[in-house]
Structure formats: structure tokens, C-alpha cells
VEXROFI-441349 format. One record per residue (C-alpha): x, y, z; residue in three letters. Coordinates in pm, whole numbers, padded with zeros to 5 digits, m for minus. Example, Ala and Ser with C-alpha at 12.3 -4.5 7.8 and 13.67 -1.06 7.14 Angstrom:
# VEXROFI-441349
<pt X="01230" Y="m00450" Z="00780" drengu="Ala"/>
<pt X="01367" Y="m00106" Z="00714" drengu="Ser"/>
***
This chain:
# VEXROFI-441349
<pt X="02930" Y="05475" Z="m13765" drengu="Unk"/>
<pt X="03301" Y="05392" Z="m13761" drengu="Unk"/>
<pt X="03574" Y="05618" Z="m13623" drengu="Unk"/>
<pt X="03946" Y="05585" Z="m13685" drengu="Unk"/>
<pt X="04237" Y="05783" Z="m13547" drengu="Unk"/>
<pt X="04587" Y="05838" Z="m13683" drengu="Unk"/>
<pt X="04807" Y="06027" Z="m13439" drengu="Unk"/>
<pt X="04586" Y="06336" Z="m13376" drengu="Unk"/>
<pt X="04386" Y="06305" Z="m13699" drengu="Unk"/>
<pt X="04046" Y="06144" Z="m13730" drengu="Unk"/>
<pt X="03798" Y="06016" Z="m13986" drengu="Unk"/>
<pt X="03436" Y="05912" Z="m13943" drengu="Unk"/>
<pt X="03273" Y="05665" Z="m14185" drengu="Unk"/>
<pt X="02907" Y="05567" Z="m14188" drengu="Unk"/>
<pt X="02804" Y="05219" Z="m14299" drengu="Unk"/>
<pt X="02506" Y="05393" Z="m14457" drengu="Unk"/>
<pt X="02645" Y="05486" Z="m14797" drengu="Unk"/>
<pt X="03002" Y="05391" Z="m14692" drengu="Unk"/>
<pt X="03025" Y="05764" Z="m14649" drengu="Unk"/>
<pt X="03312" Y="05954" Z="m14492" drengu="Unk"/>
<pt X="03151" Y="06241" Z="m14299" drengu="Unk"/>
<pt X="03446" Y="06379" Z="m14104" drengu="Unk"/>
<pt X="03816" Y="06428" Z="m14171" drengu="Unk"/>
<pt X="04007" Y="06639" Z="m13921" drengu="Unk"/>
<pt X="04366" Y="06759" Z="m13914" drengu="Unk"/>
<pt X="04598" Y="06753" Z="m13615" drengu="Unk"/>
<pt X="04450" Y="07086" Z="m13496" drengu="Unk"/>
<pt X="04105" Y="06921" Z="m13480" drengu="Unk"/>
<pt X="03986" Y="07140" Z="m13768" drengu="Unk"/>
<pt X="03715" Y="06983" Z="m13982" drengu="Unk"/>
<pt X="03821" Y="06959" Z="m14347" drengu="Unk"/>
<pt X="03499" Y="06822" Z="m14498" drengu="Unk"/>
<pt X="03165" Y="07001" Z="m14518" drengu="Unk"/>
<pt X="02846" Y="06840" Z="m14391" drengu="Unk"/>
<pt X="02527" Y="07045" Z="m14395" drengu="Unk"/>
<pt X="02369" Y="07133" Z="m14060" drengu="Unk"/>
<pt X="02043" Y="07008" Z="m14215" drengu="Unk"/>
<pt X="02184" Y="06676" Z="m14342" drengu="Unk"/>
<pt X="01956" Y="06374" Z="m14293" drengu="Unk"/>
<pt X="02135" Y="06063" Z="m14165" drengu="Unk"/>
<pt X="01874" Y="05797" Z="m14235" drengu="Unk"/>
<pt X="01731" Y="05618" Z="m14540" drengu="Unk"/>
<pt X="01617" Y="05683" Z="m14800" drengu="Unk"/>
<pt X="01786" Y="06025" Z="m14811" drengu="Unk"/>
<pt X="02157" Y="06048" Z="m14895" drengu="Unk"/>
<pt X="02377" Y="06231" Z="m14644" drengu="Unk"/>
<pt X="02439" Y="06588" Z="m14762" drengu="Unk"/>
<pt X="02814" Y="06632" Z="m14732" drengu="Unk"/>
<pt X="03133" Y="06441" Z="m14665" drengu="Unk"/>
<pt X="03224" Y="06206" Z="m14952" drengu="Unk"/>
<pt X="02916" Y="06039" Z="m15103" drengu="Unk"/>
<pt X="02989" Y="05766" Z="m15359" drengu="Unk"/>
<pt X="02805" Y="05799" Z="m15690" drengu="Unk"/>
<pt X="02758" Y="05451" Z="m15842" drengu="Unk"/>
<pt X="02648" Y="05305" Z="m16079" drengu="Unk"/>
<pt X="02547" Y="05644" Z="m16213" drengu="Unk"/>
<pt X="02675" Y="05996" Z="m16177" drengu="Unk"/>
<pt X="02412" Y="06271" Z="m16180" drengu="Unk"/>
<pt X="02151" Y="06221" Z="m16449" drengu="Unk"/>
<pt X="02384" Y="06041" Z="m16690" drengu="Unk"/>
<pt X="02155" Y="05737" Z="m16712" drengu="Unk"/>
<pt X="01811" Y="05605" Z="m16619" drengu="Unk"/>
<pt X="01860" Y="05557" Z="m16244" drengu="Unk"/>
<pt X="01791" Y="05795" Z="m15958" drengu="Unk"/>
<pt X="02030" Y="06091" Z="m15932" drengu="Unk"/>
<pt X="02383" Y="05967" Z="m15850" drengu="Unk"/>
<pt X="02280" Y="05600" Z="m15841" drengu="Unk"/>
<pt X="02204" Y="05391" Z="m15533" drengu="Unk"/>
<pt X="02536" Y="05310" Z="m15359" drengu="Unk"/>
<pt X="02512" Y="05621" Z="m15138" drengu="Unk"/>
<pt X="02164" Y="05511" Z="m15021" drengu="Unk"/>
<pt X="02251" Y="05156" Z="m14919" drengu="Unk"/>
<pt X="02377" Y="04997" Z="m14598" drengu="Unk"/>
<pt X="02726" Y="04857" Z="m14658" drengu="Unk"/>
<pt X="02894" Y="04591" Z="m14443" drengu="Unk"/>
<pt X="03242" Y="04545" Z="m14302" drengu="Unk"/>
<pt X="03459" Y="04342" Z="m14542" drengu="Unk"/>
<pt X="03638" Y="04099" Z="m14311" drengu="Unk"/>
<pt X="03836" Y="03923" Z="m14582" drengu="Unk"/>
<pt X="03909" Y="04159" Z="m14872" drengu="Unk"/>
<pt X="04143" Y="04060" Z="m15155" drengu="Unk"/>
<pt X="04485" Y="04206" Z="m15078" drengu="Unk"/>
<pt X="04589" Y="04553" Z="m15184" drengu="Unk"/>
<pt X="04958" Y="04642" Z="m15229" drengu="Unk"/>
<pt X="05126" Y="04674" Z="m14891" drengu="Unk"/>
<pt X="05160" Y="05038" Z="m14786" drengu="Unk"/>
<pt X="05346" Y="05073" Z="m14456" drengu="Unk"/>
<pt X="05257" Y="05444" Z="m14441" drengu="Unk"/>
<pt X="04889" Y="05368" Z="m14375" drengu="Unk"/>
<pt X="04813" Y="05421" Z="m14006" drengu="Unk"/>
<pt X="04454" Y="05296" Z="m13996" drengu="Unk"/>
<pt X="04194" Y="05174" Z="m14244" drengu="Unk"/>
<pt X="03854" Y="05012" Z="m14279" drengu="Unk"/>
<pt X="03730" Y="04784" Z="m14559" drengu="Unk"/>
<pt X="03364" Y="04791" Z="m14663" drengu="Unk"/>
<pt X="03167" Y="04596" Z="m14924" drengu="Unk"/>
<pt X="02841" Y="04636" Z="m15114" drengu="Unk"/>
<pt X="02660" Y="04367" Z="m15313" drengu="Unk"/>
<pt X="02328" Y="04424" Z="m15490" drengu="Unk"/>
<pt X="02003" Y="04335" Z="m15318" drengu="Unk"/>
<pt X="01709" Y="04180" Z="m15502" drengu="Unk"/>
<pt X="01556" Y="04529" Z="m15522" drengu="Unk"/>
<pt X="01878" Y="04669" Z="m15668" drengu="Unk"/>
<pt X="01881" Y="04398" Z="m15935" drengu="Unk"/>
<pt X="01532" Y="04503" Z="m16043" drengu="Unk"/>
<pt X="01646" Y="04857" Z="m16124" drengu="Unk"/>
<pt X="02003" Y="04772" Z="m16239" drengu="Unk"/>
<pt X="02016" Y="04402" Z="m16338" drengu="Unk"/>
<pt X="02385" Y="04333" Z="m16286" drengu="Unk"/>
<pt X="02569" Y="04137" Z="m16021" drengu="Unk"/>
<pt X="02873" Y="04313" Z="m15873" drengu="Unk"/>
<pt X="03100" Y="04340" Z="m15572" drengu="Unk"/>
<pt X="03202" Y="04692" Z="m15470" drengu="Unk"/>
<pt X="03487" Y="04700" Z="m15220" drengu="Unk"/>
<pt X="03599" Y="05025" Z="m15059" drengu="Unk"/>
<pt X="03902" Y="05092" Z="m14840" drengu="Unk"/>
<pt X="03910" Y="05418" Z="m14642" drengu="Unk"/>
<pt X="04257" Y="05486" Z="m14499" drengu="Unk"/>
<pt X="04450" Y="05746" Z="m14302" drengu="Unk"/>
<pt X="04813" Y="05792" Z="m14391" drengu="Unk"/>
<pt X="05105" Y="06009" Z="m14277" drengu="Unk"/>
<pt X="05019" Y="06367" Z="m14178" drengu="Unk"/>
<pt X="04652" Y="06269" Z="m14171" drengu="Unk"/>
<pt X="04622" Y="06224" Z="m14547" drengu="Unk"/>
<pt X="04294" Y="06055" Z="m14641" drengu="Unk"/>
<pt X="04252" Y="05801" Z="m14921" drengu="Unk"/>
<pt X="03959" Y="05607" Z="m15065" drengu="Unk"/>
<pt X="04026" Y="05308" Z="m15290" drengu="Unk"/>
<pt X="03731" Y="05153" Z="m15476" drengu="Unk"/>
<pt X="03737" Y="04813" Z="m15644" drengu="Unk"/>
<pt X="03436" Y="04711" Z="m15852" drengu="Unk"/>
<pt X="03409" Y="04361" Z="m15997" drengu="Unk"/>
<pt X="03159" Y="04225" Z="m16247" drengu="Unk"/>
<pt X="03023" Y="03902" Z="m16095" drengu="Unk"/>
<pt X="02757" Y="03835" Z="m16361" drengu="Unk"/>
<pt X="02729" Y="03464" Z="m16437" drengu="Unk"/>
<pt X="02537" Y="03509" Z="m16764" drengu="Unk"/>
<pt X="02832" Y="03644" Z="m16965" drengu="Unk"/>
<pt X="02703" Y="04004" Z="m16971" drengu="Unk"/>
<pt X="02924" Y="04311" Z="m16944" drengu="Unk"/>
<pt X="02802" Y="04621" Z="m16768" drengu="Unk"/>
<pt X="02888" Y="04992" Z="m16784" drengu="Unk"/>
<pt X="02864" Y="05263" Z="m16519" drengu="Unk"/>
<pt X="02961" Y="05619" Z="m16438" drengu="Unk"/>
<pt X="03116" Y="05709" Z="m16104" drengu="Unk"/>
<pt X="03227" Y="05993" Z="m15875" drengu="Unk"/>
<pt X="03367" Y="06059" Z="m15529" drengu="Unk"/>
<pt X="03130" Y="06352" Z="m15456" drengu="Unk"/>
<pt X="03376" Y="06528" Z="m15222" drengu="Unk"/>
<pt X="03249" Y="06827" Z="m15020" drengu="Unk"/>
<pt X="03539" Y="07044" Z="m14900" drengu="Unk"/>
<pt X="03497" Y="07287" Z="m14611" drengu="Unk"/>
<pt X="03614" Y="07636" Z="m14711" drengu="Unk"/>
<pt X="03623" Y="07972" Z="m14536" drengu="Unk"/>
<pt X="03430" Y="08163" Z="m14800" drengu="Unk"/>
<pt X="03367" Y="08047" Z="m15155" drengu="Unk"/>
<pt X="03464" Y="08393" Z="m15285" drengu="Unk"/>
<pt X="03813" Y="08342" Z="m15136" drengu="Unk"/>
<pt X="03876" Y="08007" Z="m15306" drengu="Unk"/>
<pt X="04040" Y="07919" Z="m15636" drengu="Unk"/>
<pt X="04093" Y="07584" Z="m15805" drengu="Unk"/>
<pt X="04410" Y="07526" Z="m16005" drengu="Unk"/>
<pt X="04499" Y="07242" Z="m16240" drengu="Unk"/>
<pt X="04192" Y="07259" Z="m16464" drengu="Unk"/>
<pt X="04302" Y="07554" Z="m16679" drengu="Unk"/>
<pt X="04246" Y="07509" Z="m17056" drengu="Unk"/>
<pt X="04045" Y="07187" Z="m16994" drengu="Unk"/>
<pt X="03732" Y="07109" Z="m17193" drengu="Unk"/>
<pt X="03420" Y="07072" Z="m16979" drengu="Unk"/>
<pt X="03053" Y="06982" Z="m17001" drengu="Unk"/>
<pt X="02833" Y="07253" Z="m16848" drengu="Unk"/>
<pt X="02539" Y="07090" Z="m16670" drengu="Unk"/>
<pt X="02373" Y="07433" Z="m16640" drengu="Unk"/>
<pt X="02369" Y="07458" Z="m17020" drengu="Unk"/>
<pt X="02238" Y="07119" Z="m17123" drengu="Unk"/>
<pt X="02578" Y="06942" Z="m17096" drengu="Unk"/>
<pt X="02714" Y="07160" Z="m17377" drengu="Unk"/>
<pt X="03092" Y="07141" Z="m17424" drengu="Unk"/>
<pt X="03321" Y="07443" Z="m17364" drengu="Unk"/>
<pt X="03690" Y="07514" Z="m17294" drengu="Unk"/>
<pt X="03801" Y="07673" Z="m16967" drengu="Unk"/>
<pt X="03949" Y="08016" Z="m17038" drengu="Unk"/>
<pt X="04076" Y="08147" Z="m16702" drengu="Unk"/>
<pt X="04412" Y="08083" Z="m16538" drengu="Unk"/>
<pt X="04221" Y="07937" Z="m16240" drengu="Unk"/>
<pt X="03861" Y="07870" Z="m16144" drengu="Unk"/>
<pt X="03707" Y="08131" Z="m15913" drengu="Unk"/>
<pt X="03350" Y="08148" Z="m15790" drengu="Unk"/>
<pt X="03091" Y="08422" Z="m15834" drengu="Unk"/>
<pt X="02778" Y="08221" Z="m15916" drengu="Unk"/>
<pt X="02641" Y="07866" Z="m15940" drengu="Unk"/>
<pt X="02875" Y="07618" Z="m16108" drengu="Unk"/>
<pt X="02816" Y="07259" Z="m16222" drengu="Unk"/>
<pt X="03083" Y="07148" Z="m16468" drengu="Unk"/>
<pt X="03243" Y="06816" Z="m16566" drengu="Unk"/>
<pt X="03606" Y="06875" Z="m16666" drengu="Unk"/>
<pt X="03721" Y="06612" Z="m16914" drengu="Unk"/>
<pt X="04056" Y="06432" Z="m16917" drengu="Unk"/>
<pt X="04154" Y="06628" Z="m16608" drengu="Unk"/>
<pt X="04506" Y="06598" Z="m16461" drengu="Unk"/>
<pt X="04576" Y="06355" Z="m16180" drengu="Unk"/>
<pt X="04643" Y="06638" Z="m15930" drengu="Unk"/>
<pt X="04420" Y="06938" Z="m15855" drengu="Unk"/>
<pt X="04473" Y="07213" Z="m15596" drengu="Unk"/>
<pt X="04196" Y="07391" Z="m15404" drengu="Unk"/>
<pt X="04343" Y="07706" Z="m15254" drengu="Unk"/>
<pt X="04164" Y="07875" Z="m14963" drengu="Unk"/>
<pt X="04316" Y="08222" Z="m14924" drengu="Unk"/>
<pt X="04149" Y="08311" Z="m14595" drengu="Unk"/>
<pt X="04241" Y="07987" Z="m14416" drengu="Unk"/>
<pt X="04585" Y="07981" Z="m14584" drengu="Unk"/>
<pt X="04522" Y="07617" Z="m14665" drengu="Unk"/>
<pt X="04552" Y="07417" Z="m14986" drengu="Unk"/>
<pt X="04380" Y="07087" Z="m15048" drengu="Unk"/>
<pt X="04572" Y="06866" Z="m15289" drengu="Unk"/>
<pt X="04349" Y="06612" Z="m15461" drengu="Unk"/>
<pt X="04514" Y="06318" Z="m15636" drengu="Unk"/>
<pt X="04311" Y="06075" Z="m15844" drengu="Unk"/>
<pt X="04377" Y="05745" Z="m16020" drengu="Unk"/>
<pt X="04149" Y="05556" Z="m16259" drengu="Unk"/>
<pt X="03909" Y="05851" Z="m16282" drengu="Unk"/>
<pt X="03969" Y="06069" Z="m16587" drengu="Unk"/>
<pt X="03723" Y="06352" Z="m16517" drengu="Unk"/>
<pt X="03668" Y="06606" Z="m16239" drengu="Unk"/>
<pt X="03338" Y="06767" Z="m16140" drengu="Unk"/>
<pt X="03324" Y="07115" Z="m15982" drengu="Unk"/>
<pt X="02997" Y="07211" Z="m15811" drengu="Unk"/>
<pt X="02854" Y="07482" Z="m15589" drengu="Unk"/>
<pt X="02476" Y="07541" Z="m15581" drengu="Unk"/>
<pt X="02493" Y="07914" Z="m15489" drengu="Unk"/>
<pt X="02208" Y="08096" Z="m15319" drengu="Unk"/>
<pt X="01891" Y="08013" Z="m15514" drengu="Unk"/>
<pt X="01951" Y="07640" Z="m15541" drengu="Unk"/>
<pt X="02069" Y="07622" Z="m15178" drengu="Unk"/>
<pt X="01737" Y="07770" Z="m15062" drengu="Unk"/>
<pt X="01548" Y="07512" Z="m15269" drengu="Unk"/>
<pt X="01721" Y="07211" Z="m15105" drengu="Unk"/>
<pt X="01551" Y="07071" Z="m14795" drengu="Unk"/>
<pt X="01874" Y="06926" Z="m14652" drengu="Unk"/>
<pt X="02098" Y="07229" Z="m14712" drengu="Unk"/>
<pt X="02118" Y="07556" Z="m14515" drengu="Unk"/>
<pt X="02033" Y="07873" Z="m14708" drengu="Unk"/>
<pt X="02375" Y="08031" Z="m14663" drengu="Unk"/>
<pt X="02588" Y="07717" Z="m14641" drengu="Unk"/>
<pt X="02693" Y="07736" Z="m15007" drengu="Unk"/>
<pt X="02944" Y="08002" Z="m14896" drengu="Unk"/>
<pt X="03139" Y="07748" Z="m14690" drengu="Unk"/>
<pt X="03160" Y="07445" Z="m14922" drengu="Unk"/>
<pt X="03293" Y="07341" Z="m15258" drengu="Unk"/>
<pt X="03264" Y="07006" Z="m15434" drengu="Unk"/>
<pt X="03559" Y="06893" Z="m15646" drengu="Unk"/>
<pt X="03496" Y="06534" Z="m15748" drengu="Unk"/>
<pt X="03719" Y="06277" Z="m15921" drengu="Unk"/>
<pt X="03485" Y="06107" Z="m16168" drengu="Unk"/>
<pt X="03430" Y="05895" Z="m16476" drengu="Unk"/>
<pt X="03142" Y="06063" Z="m16657" drengu="Unk"/>
<pt X="03202" Y="06128" Z="m17026" drengu="Unk"/>
<pt X="03312" Y="05771" Z="m17107" drengu="Unk"/>
<pt X="03142" Y="05507" Z="m16888" drengu="Unk"/>
<pt X="03359" Y="05230" Z="m16746" drengu="Unk"/>
<pt X="03277" Y="04886" Z="m16893" drengu="Unk"/>
<pt X="03359" Y="04558" Z="m16720" drengu="Unk"/>
<pt X="03333" Y="04210" Z="m16865" drengu="Unk"/>
<pt X="03240" Y="03922" Z="m16629" drengu="Unk"/>
<pt X="03527" Y="03866" Z="m16385" drengu="Unk"/>
<pt X="03693" Y="04200" Z="m16465" drengu="Unk"/>
<pt X="03773" Y="04447" Z="m16187" drengu="Unk"/>
<pt X="03822" Y="04824" Z="m16195" drengu="Unk"/>
<pt X="04010" Y="05026" Z="m15935" drengu="Unk"/>
<pt X="03973" Y="05398" Z="m15871" drengu="Unk"/>
<pt X="04148" Y="05596" Z="m15600" drengu="Unk"/>
<pt X="04114" Y="05937" Z="m15437" drengu="Unk"/>
<pt X="04387" Y="06076" Z="m15209" drengu="Unk"/>
<pt X="04348" Y="06402" Z="m15016" drengu="Unk"/>
<pt X="04606" Y="06615" Z="m14839" drengu="Unk"/>
<pt X="04563" Y="06948" Z="m14663" drengu="Unk"/>
<pt X="04876" Y="07162" Z="m14648" drengu="Unk"/>
<pt X="04942" Y="07513" Z="m14518" drengu="Unk"/>
<pt X="04977" Y="07770" Z="m14793" drengu="Unk"/>
<pt X="05083" Y="08132" Z="m14812" drengu="Unk"/>
<pt X="04963" Y="08156" Z="m15170" drengu="Unk"/>
<pt X="04898" Y="08503" Z="m15305" drengu="Unk"/>
<pt X="04801" Y="08608" Z="m15654" drengu="Unk"/>
<pt X="05089" Y="08617" Z="m15897" drengu="Unk"/>
<pt X="05296" Y="08348" Z="m15728" drengu="Unk"/>
<pt X="05446" Y="08120" Z="m15989" drengu="Unk"/>
<pt X="05289" Y="07774" Z="m16008" drengu="Unk"/>
<pt X="05180" Y="07729" Z="m15644" drengu="Unk"/>
<pt X="05042" Y="07385" Z="m15729" drengu="Unk"/>
<pt X="05386" Y="07258" Z="m15825" drengu="Unk"/>
<pt X="05540" Y="07400" Z="m15506" drengu="Unk"/>
<pt X="05281" Y="07229" Z="m15289" drengu="Unk"/>
<pt X="05331" Y="06898" Z="m15464" drengu="Unk"/>
<pt X="05708" Y="06921" Z="m15423" drengu="Unk"/>
<pt X="05661" Y="06999" Z="m15054" drengu="Unk"/>
<pt X="05445" Y="06688" Z="m15024" drengu="Unk"/>
<pt X="05699" Y="06485" Z="m15224" drengu="Unk"/>
<pt X="05428" Y="06344" Z="m15452" drengu="Unk"/>
***
């Protein structure tokens, strides 16, 4: 387990799964959800935080659900290729995953997956993934991907997601059938498991009760998954408390509909940036997302 501090903010990253399990603001409030029943040892993935789904998201392929990266022990990357210099970053850690012999049996491709987890100004959290095809036999490979981000919320009935209005989505509860979002925002009254396609680069998650807005910014990841298991599915999960669905929401930058393909030597980069800002949003306010983004100057 690795801990990093930036002013009064903190993040916790496990080498198991390269998984961020804690992200706190300067009031020591936890911003990510981790189940009280989460299991922190192999072979079970950690239920909460920010699991990394690679080389497969969900059941979009022949591997185990969400692939194997979240179930592997990563190592510290002592000599990563340089990223653009960002003087605003206060602390960071670089991790790397390469396939084991067992991994190559189930997914026969050589790769290097580098991940940087960083804290920036005001405690903003970012994850930058770089995946390189290191096959020596001339073969390309394709994969799907997601940052399976669990946000901590006051009460799911008090939350709305803005930025995905009018988007087409695949409904995983209806056999991946394609629909178009009709509402002016996404609100929650039952189980949801949707993949929004060609989603915008910025999405807002507005928590009325906590008067807090999460601003999610994504790069290199065209889709966005929205998931909450609701009561029946929550009770069926061994590593999830029966009533915990009320206090979490997954909004996940992803590449699902169109897999990413890399030729030998090619590298892909995908980034997630998270900010938590105070909000006094109330229904009817004009374009609160735009106001928050202006306030953040992004």
C-alpha cells in the first residue's frame, strides 16, 4: 500500500491491482467509495476505489469479468518514459504491469502497462495509463478498458449526472441493446448499467445533499459507463453491503464499443482527472456544469 499527501489531501494506492482506494479532500472527507465488505487479497478484486479494467471491460470478450489487471500485483516503475512536465503536480507514483506466463496463456500478447497516479492543486486526482504493444512476432492486439471509478455519495436518490444528455447508450440490463438518453440529466430510482457512447470529455456528478460536484475529465476514452447495482444485486454480492448501493455511484471513463488496437511498438494513452468542488446547485439553474468548469478554469 502506498500513501501520498498533497497539502492536506491524501491518496492511497495498492500495488494489488494498482488500485486507488482512498482520495480525501482538505477536510479529510473520503471522496471514493470502498465497500465495508471489500476483500483486499487475491484472487478477489477490491470492491471500490478505482479498479482498472484491462484488457477487457465487463463481458465484452472471452476473459474473466473486467480482465485481469485489477487482480495482479503491480510493481513500482523506477524509470518510466517521461511524461510532459506538469509543475502543478504535488506528488505522484508510477506503477507498471507486464504479463506473467499465466497471463500469456489466457491472453497471448506481450505488453507494458504503465500507470501514473498523481495529486495536483486543490487535491485534484489524476490517473494516466500508457499501454504499449511489445509483441515481437508482428501481431497487433485489441482491448477494451475502463477506470471503474466508485464515487462516494450521500444518497443515490439525491444525485444527478449531467453531460450525458441525448447520448446513445448500450443497456447491459437489456442485452446491450442501443437506446438514446431522453432526460435532461440522469437520476437514479433503480438499477442502472449503461455504456454511453461518444461521451463528452467532461461529466458532472452533482450531490445535492453534500452540496458537492465531482467533475470528471477524460482523454483517450470515448465512452462512459454509469452503474449502480441497487438493492437486489447488492444483496447477491458477497463483497458488498446490502444497503451500500445508496452511498455509491460508478461513472467510468471507458473504451467499450470500439476496442483499441495497437500494432507492435505502438502506445496508447488514456487519462482520468477528478476534481471535487463545492456546489449550491438547485433544480432549474442554468448549465451548472459550465459554471463549475469555469470556476475550475478547465
